[in-house]
N, C-alpha and C positions, 0 to 999 in steps of 0.2 A: 504493500500500500504506500510505502514511503515514496515510490517513484511514480505513482499514478497522478494523472490530471483528471479532474472531473469537469464536465460541462453540462449545464442544464439549459434547455431552451424553453422559455415560457412564452406561450402564445396567447394573445388577447383576442378572443373571437369577435368582439364588437367594440372597437375603440370609439369613444365619444367624439362628436363633431367639435372642431376647434372654434374658438371665438377670440379674434384678435382684440387687443386693447390699445388705447391711444393715450398719449401723455405719460409723463413719468415724474417720480419724486426725486429730488436731489438733496443730498446731505451737504452740510457745510464742509468744504474741502480745504479751508485755511483757518486754522485755529491757533490761538495764543494761550499759553499757560502763564498766569501771573501768580507769583507766590508771595502772599502777605503773611504776616506773623500769625494771624488768626484764621486764615482761610486760603484756599486755592480758588482762583477764578479762571474759568475756561470760557473764552469768548470767540465768536466768529469774527475774523478780520474783515473790516469794512462794513459790518452790520451793527447798527446801534442796539445795544441791550439784547443781543442774541447769544445765549450761552447760559451758564449757571455758575453758582458758587458752591463750594463744599467746605464745611467747617473743619478746621484742623483739630478741634477739640472733641467733637462727637460725631463727625461724618454726616451731619445734616446737609441735605442738598436743597437748594432753592433756585428758581429761575433768576436770571441776572437782573439787577436793578442798578440805578445810577450810583447809589451809595456804596455799592460793592467796589467801585472803581476809585473811590476817594483814597487819598494817601499814595505813597510810593511803594510799589512792590520791591521786595529784596532781589527778585530775579524774574525776568521775562524770557520766555523761550517759545519757539514755534513747535507745535505738535501736529501730527497727522490725523489724530482721532482719539476717541475714548472707547476703551474696551469694555469697561463696566466697573462695578464695585464688588468687594468681597469683605466679609467680616471675619476677623481673627479674634484671638483671646482678648487683645487690648482694644479692639474696636475695628472701625472701617478702614479699608485701603481702597484707593482708586487706581486703576491700571490704565495707562495711556500709551498710544503708539507714538514713539519719538522719531522714528524714521521709517520710510516706505519707498519702494521703487516701482515705477510703472513697468509692467512686464508684457503688455499687449492689450488687445481689445477683445471684448466679448459683445457681439451684436452692435459694434461700433462705439461702445463705451469703454473708457480706460479701466484696466484692472491693475491693482497694486498688490505687491507682496510685502508683508510686514518685515522690516529689517531689524527693528529693535523695539522692545517694550520696557516700560518703567512702572514700578509699583510705588505709590506715594502713600505713606501713613497719614491717616486723618483722625488722630486721637492723641490724647495726653494721659492715657490711663496706665501706661507702662510702669510708672513709679509705684502705683497702687497694687500691682500684681503680687501675689505670693510667689515664693521661690519656685514652686511647682508650675505655676501659671507662666512665669517667665521662661522656664525651660520649654514648656509647650509652645509659647509664642516664638521662641527662637527657632524651633523646629518648623513651624508653619511659615515663618519668614524665609527660611531656607527653601521651602517648597515654592514660595513665590519667586525666588531667584531662578529656580528650575523653570517655572512658567515663563519667565522673561526670555528664555532661550528657545521657546517652542518653535519648531520649524514648520514651514508649509502653510502659513496663514495668509489668506487672500481676501480681498474685498473690492468693491467699487463704490464710488460716491453717487453714481447716477443710475445704477441698475442692480437688481437682485441677481446674484450669480449662483444661488442655490437651487434654482428651478430651471430645468432643461427647456430647450426651444419648443418641443412639441407640447409640453405641459403649459407653457406660457399661452399658447394659442387656444387652450381650452378654458382659460380663466375668464371670469365675468368682465364685462365692459367696465372700464375705469379702475381695474385692479392695480394697474401700474402707477396710478396716482396716489395710492396709499403709501404711508411711510414704509421704508425698506424692511424694517423689522417685522411688519405685518405681512408683507409679501413673501417673506422667506419661508422655506420649508424647514420647520424646526428640527428635523432629523439631521440637517447638515449645518446648523448654526453652532459653531464651536463655543461661543461665549454666551449662549442663551441663558445660563444660570446666573450670569453677572449683570443682566440688564434690568432687573426688576425695579431698582431705585430710579433709574433714568426713565423707565416706562411710566412709573407712578407719577413722576413730575411732568410727564408729557413733553419730554425733551427730544421729540422725534428727529429733529435736524442733527442731533449729535449721536444718534444710536446707530452704530455700524454693526451689521451682522457679519461676523467673521466666519470664513469657511476654511477648514483644514483639508489639505489634499495636494493637488498639483495644478498648475496652469502653465501651458506651453503654447507658443504661437509662432507661426512661420509664414513667410510670403514666398510663394512659388510662382514660377512662370512656366506654363505647360502649353505647348503649341501656340506660342505668342499670346497666351491669355493669362492675365494675373489671377491667381487663386490664393485666397487667404484661408488658413487652417488654424483652428484653435483646439487644443486638447485640454479639457478641464475634468478633474477628478474631485469628487465630493465625498469626504469621509464621514460616515454616519457616527453620531455621538452616542447612540443607545448602548453600545458595548465598546466604548473607546478605551484604548490601553496599549500596553507594550506586548511584544511577542511572547515574553515569558509569563506574563500575568493575565493576559486576556486571550483565551483560546476557545475554539468551539462556539457553542451557542448557549444562551441562558434559557430559562423555562418559558420565556415569552417568545422564543424563536429568534431573538436578535443575535446575529452572528458577529464574531470578532472580525475586525478589519474589513467590514463591509464598505465597499466603495462603488459609487456610481461614476462611470467614465463616459463622457460625451465628447465625440469628435465632431466639431462644427466646421463646415466648409461653406465659403462664400465666394461666388463667382458669377459674372454675367447677369446680375440681377436676381440670382437664386441664393437661397440659404438652405443648407441641408444638414441634418443632425443624425448621428448614429450613436446609439446608447449600448453600453455593456455594463454588467455588474460583476463584481468580484467579492467573494467573502470566504473566510477561512472555514475549513471543515474537512474532516477525514470521513468520507462517506463509505459505509460498508456495503456489502452485498445485500444485507437485510434492508438497508435504506433504499438501495436501488430497486428492490422488489416492491417496497411500499410506493416508490415514485411512479411505478407502472400503473398504479390505481388512480393517480391524479390526472384529471382531464387537462388537455392542452399543455402538458409538460412532458418533455422528453429528456431522459437522463442518459448521458453518454460517458463511459469510463474510458480513459485513454492513458496508456502507459508511456509517458513522455520519454523517459530515459531509454526504454527498450526500443522505441521507434526512432527517436531523434539522436540518442546518445549525447555526446558532448560536441558533435561537430556538424550535424546536418539539420539546419533550420528548415530546409525545404521539405523535409519529410513530414512536416505538419500538413502537407497535402493529404496524407492518409486520414487525418482527423477531419479536414474540410470536406473530403469526398463523402464522409459518413454523414455529415450534417448539412451538406450543400442545399438540399431541397428545402429544409426548414429555414436555413439562413436566407435564401432568396425569398421565401414566402413572408418572413417577418419584415424584410425591407428596411427602410429608413424614412425619416421625415424630410419632406422637400416642400419648400414654399417659394413662390415668386414674390418679387418686391412689391407687387400690387396687392399682396395679401391673399392671393389665391393658393390654397393648399393643393399640391399636386400628388403627394404621396404621404402616407402615415406609416410609422413603424408599428407593427402589429405584434411584436414580441420582443423579448430580451434574451440575449445569451448571457448566462450567468456562469462564470468559470471560477474554479479554485484549485489550488494545490494544498499541501499541508499548511503552509503559512499564507497562502494567497499573495505571494510576492513575486518570486523570480520567474517560475514557469508560467504563472498567470500573466505576467507582463509580456513574456515572449509570445504567448498564444494570443493575447488580446491585440498586440501590435500586428500580428499576422492577419487576423480577421478584420482589423480596422483598415489595413491596406486593401484587402479585397473589396470592402465596402466603399472605400475612397475611389477605387477604379470604377465601380458601378455607378457612383454618384456623378462622376465626370462623364461617363458614357451617357447617362440619362440627360445631362444638361447640354450635350452636344459638343463638348470639348474633345472627348475621346471617341474613337470608333470602337466597335466591339472587340477588336484585336489589340487595342492599345492598353498599356498599363504604365503606372508611374515608375515601375522598375526599369523601363526602357530609357528613362531620363536620369542619368547617373547623378548629376549634381542636385537636382530637385529631390530625387529619392533619398539622397544622403540627408537633406534637411528633414525629411519625414522621419527617417530612422533615428536621427539625433534627438528629435523631439520626443520620441517614444523611449529612448535610452534615458534621457533626463527625467522623464515622467516616472520610469521605474525606479530610478535612484531616489527621487524625492519621496515616493510612497514607502520605499524600503527604509530610508532614514527615519521616517516618522514612527514606523512600527518596530523595526529591528535595530535601528541605530547605526546601520552601515549602508553603503551603496548596494544596489541590487547585484545578485549573482547572475551569471549567464548573460550579462549585458552585451557580450560579444556576439551572441546569437542574433540579437536585434540589430546591432550595428553592422556586422559583417556577414551574417548568415552562417557563421561557424565559430567554434571556440578556438582562440589563439593561445599560444604558450603564455604570453603576458597576461591574458585574461584568466587562465587557469591559476597562475600565481596570485593575481589580485583576488580571485574568488577564495583561494585558500586563506589569505590574510583576512579577508572579510569574514569568513566563517569563524576564524579564531577570535576576531573582534566581537562578533555576535555572542560567542560563548561567554566571553568576559563580561560584556555589557549586560547580557540577559541574567547572569548569575550574581553580579556584584553592583550593578547600577540601576537596573530597571525597577527595583523595589521603590526607591525614593521617587523615581520618575512616575511610577504608577500612582503613588500617593498624591503627587502634584496634579496629575490628570483628574483623579477623583475629587480633589479639593475644588478645582476650577470648574468641574462638571456638576457641582452641587450634590454629590453623592453622600456627603456627610456635612453637617453644620458644625461650626466652631463658636464657642462662647464661653463666658466665665461660669464656672460651676458655683 
């Protein structure tokens, strides 16, 4: 079983009709943090009285008024956004985004990756804590330092990136004009447990739904036609954690490392989206037998190492030939710029290996390439005989995008770069790749056994899985 890959194909027999929305909500994208002796003030640059203050004594949040700006702050700095608030033993802390980098566009709107976070204490109760409480507070503050280095956090000021293209066009008219946190799919909002105080005060312009996962973008030119491609992965928060401490599924059926991956293609006035799911699981023959009883779901077991070994990525043709009919039947979502929906995706390929990391990424990149070819054929850029594989430089961009995607997902879950990345990049395993894989495997062993415990505690704290307060 250790060498097996499993693939599930879920078919939706009757997808609902899409409903496009108009207009969109925009967050404040330029903020200042003013530090006064008694409070922090976060205000929107260029907007009068837009923002809020938070007391440094008790963490009380209030919408900004003129009096909050009287006096001279000890420090003023630019920040990119507010992540939310969290309560420790001594009281409230606020977490802000101190730097971010634009990494591409999703549906024409800029997407940013968080570069750094900072946790600011908003309390004066530390001196009143007992020795035991001070010890607990020190541990929780250490967890917040772990949180500050969380990888793979993405957001946009102008659009919700937690909902895929097809679902967007099934939403009610006017949905996009709602605050972003109301638009967002709560399954994929990494900071959902940190937003309550901001939501209570109706600070919608400051509430950023952060998504953990990956975002890659590339510009290709195929047959003299520009093609934009974005690859976005959304990590589900229901069973969030590290490779060592979050495995399998819970009693509610939430799987560890569950990720929705969307490949979005834009060209010649068309937008096309192809979805895949990945989640961790070791599926037994008993499970396979049960899956046969479920309508509209097909389960396929594939021995990756036996068929592909370490050197032949192309042997994934064996898997594709087995699922080709279902793959073509499920299709992809395709819409014209005039809002006319031409195709809908009617099912999802859900794939996993033991960790839903390395072999999963190899397989998903292979299937994504086949879908990409099909999308370009449908929009008239490619003939039926064409494939992106025939355009060496552009295909390299496509492969690099998937390599970096696999690395990012692996870093979040296992703490190292992905294994077998050479299979995606070159179609075979190289000597250098084998050495790198060996070093990564050793690093995973160390991290999983000696570092992931505190990392898991930090994830559980930020996810609201346990509350902290004075006893």
